[in-house]
C-alpha positions, 0 to 999 in steps of 0.5 A: 797851065796855059795852052802854050805851056801845055803845047811845050809839055806835050812836045817835049814829052813826045820827043822824049818818048820818040827817043825811047822808041828809037832806042828800043827799036835799035835794040830790037834791030840789033837783036837784044831782048827781042821777045821782051821788047815788042809790046813796049815798042808798040806802046811807045809807038802809040804814045808817040803817034797820039802825042804828035796828033795832040801836039798838032791840035795844040799848035793850031790852038796857040797859033803855031804851025800845026802842019809839021806835026800833022805830016809827022802823024801821016809818016807815023801811020805809014810805019805799018806799011813797012816790015819791022827789021827791014831797011825801009822801017828803020829809015822811015823811023829816022825820017820821023825822028829828024822830022820831029826835031825839025818840027820842034825847032820850027814851031817852038 
């Protein structure tokens, strides 16, 4: 598998994981299965952050713009500064989601 194909695979997988993370976060926000969904939410957050960091590295290796993914890593790491369930948390999550879509369109 070429590095470019791996870059696309990591990006697509991370986008899908981010969609799952946002949907799970929405379900937590709405109060559905709050106790059962906390650890999967944290696992998905870790996988999305790691996937974004890997995508930034692969983008640099294949000559694509790496800085959008690096900025998204910083935003993702900033999630811990916001309290879950508060408006700042879900607003930052939406910014990360929109940023990922924009970064994918820009760097694909």
